[in-house]
N, C-alpha and C positions, 0 to 999 in steps of 0.2 A: 892534412889534405883537405882541399875544398872542392865541392861539386856544385856546378851550376845546373839547376833544374828549371828550364823554361816550362811554364804551365799555361795551357789554354784553359781558362776558367769555364769555357762553354762546352768542353768535350771531356767528360769524366776525369776531372783533376784529381779526385780522391784515389782513383785507380792508379794514376801515375805516381802520386806521392807514396802510396802503399807499396808499389812495385820498386820504387827507388830506395826505400828504407833498408831492405836487407843488403843492398850493395854498399850503402854508406856505413852500415854496421860492420861489414866485413873489412872495410878499408879504414875504419876509424875516422871517418870524414864528417864534416859539417856540410849541410845542404843549404844553399842559398836559392830561394825561389824567385823567379822572374816572370813577369807578365809583360807582353808586348802589345801595346795599344796601337792598332793599325790606323786609327782615325786620324786623318790629317786635320789641319786647322780650319774648320768650316767658318769660323768667325772672321777670318781674313777676307772673305769674299762678301761679307754682309756689311752694308753701309749704314743701315738704320740702327741707331743706338739702342732703341727699345728691344729690337730683335737680338742684338748683340748681348744685351743683359740677360735675356731668356736663355740664349745659347750658353753663356758663361755659367748660369745657375745650374742648367742641366748637366754641363760637363763637370762641374764641381760635385754634384750629387753622384754622377756615374763614377768619378774618380774615387769617392769615398766607398762606394759599393765594391769596386775592384780591390781597393786597399783592404777592406774587411774580409772579402772572400779569399784573398791571398794569405792574410793572417790566419784565417781559419784552416787553410791547408797546411801552413807551417805548424800550427798547433796540433796537427795529426801526428807529428813526429815527436819522439822522445826528446826531452830537453838537451841531452848530450849531442843530438844530431842537428838541432835547430841553428840555422844561420840567420841571415837577414832576408828581407823581402824588398823588392824594388820593381818599379814600373818603368819601362822604356817605351819609346814611340817610334813608329816607322815600320819598315819591312821586317817581319820576325827573324828571318834567317840573317839578314844584315845586322840587326840589333844584337842577336845572340853572338855572332862572330866578334862584333866590336867589344862586347862586354866580357867575353870569355878569356881574354888575355891573362887575367889574374887567377885562372882556375886550372886545376889539374885534370879535370874531366867534366864533360858535359853529358848529362843523361837527358835524352830526348824521347818523348812519348811518340808513339806511332800507332795510328789506328788502321793503316793500310788502305785508306779510301781513295788515294790518288797517287800519282807518281809512276815510277817505272813498274809497269805490269802489276800494279797493286802490291808490290813487295814492301815498299815504304813510301811515305807521303812526299809530295814535292818539296815541302819545307825541310823535311829530314834529308832528302837527297841533296838539296842545296847546301845544307850544313855539313854533311859528310864530304862533299866535294871541296868546300872552301875552308874548312876548319883544319888547323894544323896540329891539333892536340887530339887525344882520344875522345871519341864520341861513342856512347853506348845507347843504342836504340832499343827501347823496350816496347814490345807490342802490348798495347792496352786496349782491351775491348771488354765490355760487360759480358758475362756468361749469358747465353741465351737459354 
């Protein structure tokens, strides 16, 4: 069994990975971690080659930071549960739905900050409405 775990590296990713772990253990599943970069291609609008070079260098550095952060989250899992990590681009809900065809389950983190009366986030809501396979929403918030 394979589980897709989209991770927002800016909002408590360790809490989500830790919350997904027992589910994967119960199912004997591997977890693949996914990060969706929402940044569009800013260099396409820039004509100056010097500025394009700076943008490319910054994007390459940022890509490496994201790759390292995603790998660090994968390493929180026991070896038996570790799948692959990958980065997608675009709208998160659309990217998750596109990528999810090969998975048995998507586990999605939810901090309840937006969406339908605060029950789940707008991205989670979109995923639940558009995904045709099981989606498990895990409420992840740090203890206060």
